[in-house]
C-alpha positions as CSV (number, residue, x, y, z in Angstrom):
1,M,0.1,0.0,0.0
2,L,1.6,3.1,-0.8
3,L,2.1,6.2,1.9
4,A,1.1,3.6,4.2
5,E,2.3,5.3,7.4
6,Q,0.9,8.6,6.1
7,R,-2.5,7.1,5.6
8,R,-2.4,5.7,9.2
9,L,-1.3,8.9,10.5
10,L,-4.3,10.8,8.4
11,C,-6.7,8.5,10.5
12,E,-4.8,9.2,13.6
13,Y,-5.2,12.7,13.5
14,G,-8.4,12.6,11.9
15,R,-9.9,11.0,15.0
16,R,-7.8,13.5,17.3
17,A,-9.8,16.6,15.4
18,A,-13.1,14.7,15.6
19,E,-12.4,14.0,19.7
20,T,-11.3,17.4,20.3
21,G,-14.2,19.0,18.4
22,L,-12.2,20.7,15.7
23,V,-14.1,18.9,13.1
24,V,-17.9,17.6,13.1
25,G,-18.9,14.5,11.0
26,T,-17.6,14.6,7.6
27,A,-16.5,18.5,7.9
28,G,-12.6,19.2,7.2
29,N,-10.1,17.2,5.8
30,L,-6.0,16.4,6.2
31,S,-3.5,15.5,3.7
32,A,0.4,14.3,4.1
33,R,2.9,14.5,1.1
34,V,5.9,12.1,0.2
35,G,7.5,13.6,-3.0
36,D,5.2,13.8,-5.9
37,L,2.6,11.6,-3.8
38,V,-0.2,12.9,-1.5
39,A,-2.2,10.8,1.0
40,V,-5.5,12.6,1.6
41,T,-8.6,11.9,3.5
42,P,-11.6,10.6,1.3
43,S,-14.8,12.5,0.6
44,G,-18.0,11.7,2.7
45,V,-16.4,9.6,5.5
46,P,-16.4,10.9,9.2
47,L,-13.0,11.6,10.0
48,D,-13.4,9.5,13.3
49,R,-14.2,6.4,11.0
50,L,-11.3,6.7,8.6
51,E,-9.5,3.3,7.6
52,P,-5.9,3.6,6.2
53,A,-7.0,1.5,2.8
54,A,-9.9,4.2,2.2
55,C,-7.4,6.9,2.0
56,P,-6.8,7.4,-1.3
57,V,-3.3,8.9,-3.0
58,V,-3.0,11.2,-5.5
59,D,-0.3,12.9,-7.3
60,V,0.6,16.6,-7.2
61,A,-1.2,17.2,-10.4
62,G,-4.5,15.6,-9.1
63,H,-4.5,12.1,-10.6
64,L,-6.2,9.4,-8.4
65,V,-2.8,6.9,-8.0
66,E,-4.3,4.3,-5.5
67,G,-7.9,3.8,-3.6
68,E,-11.5,3.3,-4.1
69,S,-12.7,6.1,-2.4
70,Q,-12.6,9.7,-4.1
71,P,-10.5,12.5,-2.4
72,S,-11.6,15.1,-0.5
73,S,-13.8,17.7,-2.6
74,E,-10.9,20.1,-0.6
75,T,-8.0,18.5,-2.5
76,P,-7.6,21.1,-4.8
77,M,-6.9,23.3,-2.0
78,H,-4.4,20.9,-0.7
79,L,-2.9,20.6,-4.0
80,A,-2.3,24.1,-4.8
81,V,-0.4,24.5,-1.2
82,Y,2.2,21.5,-2.0
83,T,2.6,23.1,-5.5
84,A,3.3,26.5,-4.4
85,T,5.5,25.6,-1.0
86,G,7.4,23.1,0.6
87,V,5.2,22.0,3.6
88,Q,4.5,18.2,4.0
89,A,1.0,18.2,5.5
90,V,-2.4,20.3,5.1
91,V,-4.9,20.4,7.7
92,H,-8.4,21.9,7.0
93,T,-10.8,22.3,9.8
94,H,-14.6,23.9,10.4
95,S,-13.6,24.3,14.4
96,T,-16.1,26.5,15.8
97,F,-14.1,29.7,17.2
98,G,-12.1,29.6,14.0
99,T,-15.4,29.8,11.9
100,V,-16.6,32.5,14.2
101,V,-13.8,34.8,13.3
102,A,-13.9,34.2,9.6
103,T,-17.4,34.9,9.3
104,T,-16.9,38.2,11.1
105,M,-13.5,39.6,10.4
106,T,-11.1,40.5,7.7
107,E,-8.3,39.0,10.2
108,L,-7.1,37.8,13.4
109,P,-4.6,40.6,14.9
110,P,-1.6,39.2,17.2
111,I,-3.5,39.3,20.5
112,H,-1.0,36.7,22.1
113,Y,2.5,36.4,21.2
114,T,1.9,32.8,20.2
115,A,0.5,34.2,17.5
116,L,4.1,34.5,16.0
117,L,4.1,30.7,15.7
118,L,2.1,31.0,13.3
119,G,3.7,33.8,11.2
120,G,1.8,36.7,13.0
121,T,-1.7,38.5,11.9
122,V,-3.7,35.6,10.5
123,R,-5.6,36.4,7.2
124,V,-8.9,35.7,6.3
125,A,-9.2,34.6,2.7
126,D,-12.0,36.1,0.4
127,Y,-14.9,33.7,0.5
128,A,-15.1,31.0,-2.7
129,T,-17.0,28.0,-2.9
130,F,-15.6,24.8,-1.5
131,G,-13.5,22.7,-3.6
132,T,-13.0,25.3,-6.2
133,P,-9.7,26.7,-8.0
134,E,-11.2,30.2,-6.7
135,L,-11.1,28.9,-3.2
136,A,-7.5,27.3,-3.6
137,A,-6.1,30.6,-5.0
138,S,-7.9,32.8,-2.4
139,A,-6.0,30.3,0.6
140,M,-2.9,30.4,-1.1
141,A,-3.0,34.3,-1.0
142,A,-3.9,34.4,2.7
143,L,-1.3,31.5,3.6
144,K,1.7,33.6,2.2
145,D,4.4,33.5,4.7
146,R,2.1,32.1,7.1
147,R,1.4,28.6,8.7
148,A,-2.3,29.2,9.3
149,A,-5.1,31.0,7.6
150,L,-9.0,31.5,7.9
151,L,-11.2,31.0,5.2
152,A,-14.1,33.5,5.0
153,N,-17.4,31.9,6.3
154,H,-15.9,28.3,6.3
155,G,-13.0,27.5,8.5
156,G,-9.4,27.2,8.8
157,V,-6.3,25.8,7.2
158,T,-2.8,25.1,8.7
159,V,0.2,23.7,7.2
160,G,3.5,21.9,8.7
161,D,6.3,20.0,8.2
162,D,4.4,16.9,9.2
163,L,1.1,15.9,10.2
164,D,1.8,16.6,13.7
165,G,2.9,20.1,12.9
166,A,0.1,21.1,10.9
167,F,-2.5,19.9,13.7
168,E,-0.8,21.6,16.4
169,A,-1.0,24.8,14.0
170,T,-4.7,24.1,14.1
171,R,-4.9,23.4,17.8
172,L,-3.3,26.8,18.1
173,L,-5.2,28.9,15.6
174,E,-8.6,27.5,17.2
175,W,-7.2,28.6,20.8
176,L,-6.3,32.1,19.5
177,C,-9.5,32.6,18.1
178,E,-11.3,31.3,21.3
179,V,-9.4,33.7,23.2
180,Y,-10.1,36.5,21.0
181,V,-13.8,35.9,20.8
182,R,-14.2,35.4,24.7
183,A,-12.2,38.6,25.3
184,K,-14.2,40.6,22.7
185,A,-17.4,39.4,25.6
186,V,-15.4,41.4,28.0
187,G,-14.1,44.4,26.2
188,E,-11.7,45.4,23.5
189,P,-8.7,43.2,23.2
190,R,-5.6,44.6,23.2
191,V,-3.6,44.0,20.0
192,L,0.4,43.6,20.6
193,T,2.4,46.2,18.4
194,E,5.4,45.3,16.3
195,E,7.7,46.2,18.9
196,Q,6.1,44.0,21.4
197,L,6.5,41.0,18.8
198,S,9.9,42.0,18.2
199,A,10.9,41.9,21.7
200,V,9.4,38.4,21.7
201,V,11.5,37.1,19.0
202,Q,14.6,38.7,20.6
203,R,13.7,37.0,23.9
204,A,13.2,33.3,22.4
205,F,16.9,33.6,20.8
206,S,18.5,34.7,23.9
207,P,16.5,32.9,26.7
208,P,17.6,33.4,30.2
209,V,20.2,31.4,31.5
210,F,20.3,30.1,35.0
211,P,23.8,28.8,36.6
212,R,24.4,25.8,38.2
213,R,24.6,26.2,41.9
214,P,28.3,25.8,43.3
215,P,29.0,22.6,45.1
216,V,28.6,22.6,49.1
């Protein structure tokens, strides 16, 4: 079976996405790339019921290479990302707070310094019908120099060097969206300045060093 490990991981992370409420039913899709081949979740199958053999393999040109099931309808977006970047995994969800922000805003500002792990401000891609070249192009524009983007009135998409990285980016994106939405219920969230964000980067490269205590 081609990309056996990647197909197994699609099932593992698909179940985790469902268990943590990042997807409901068949909403959302995941993929992993090895060379010119991409393992992707199938169309119409709930992510908590996936089996490795049911996850089709396509090439980056969009041809079905192995598997009886049709790839997810969002596969064109995944392939567009792989064609234009060096990432190895893509995760797309319809998470609650991510979709709330994607439905009401044009971007998610950096209200917490961990937004830097996603590239900073998270852009909201212009709306387009799911599964279309237009959505793929819109998502690509929003993902430029970023690990995450929101899709207007739709959900979110994250990328990574592997499925674990892309999935953790999805979890962080949802957490940031939830913090923003809950903060708005209390007052106007403070947005970190460029100077404050630069200080975070500098601190990350020069963390405090704690000297070892001298022997007694």
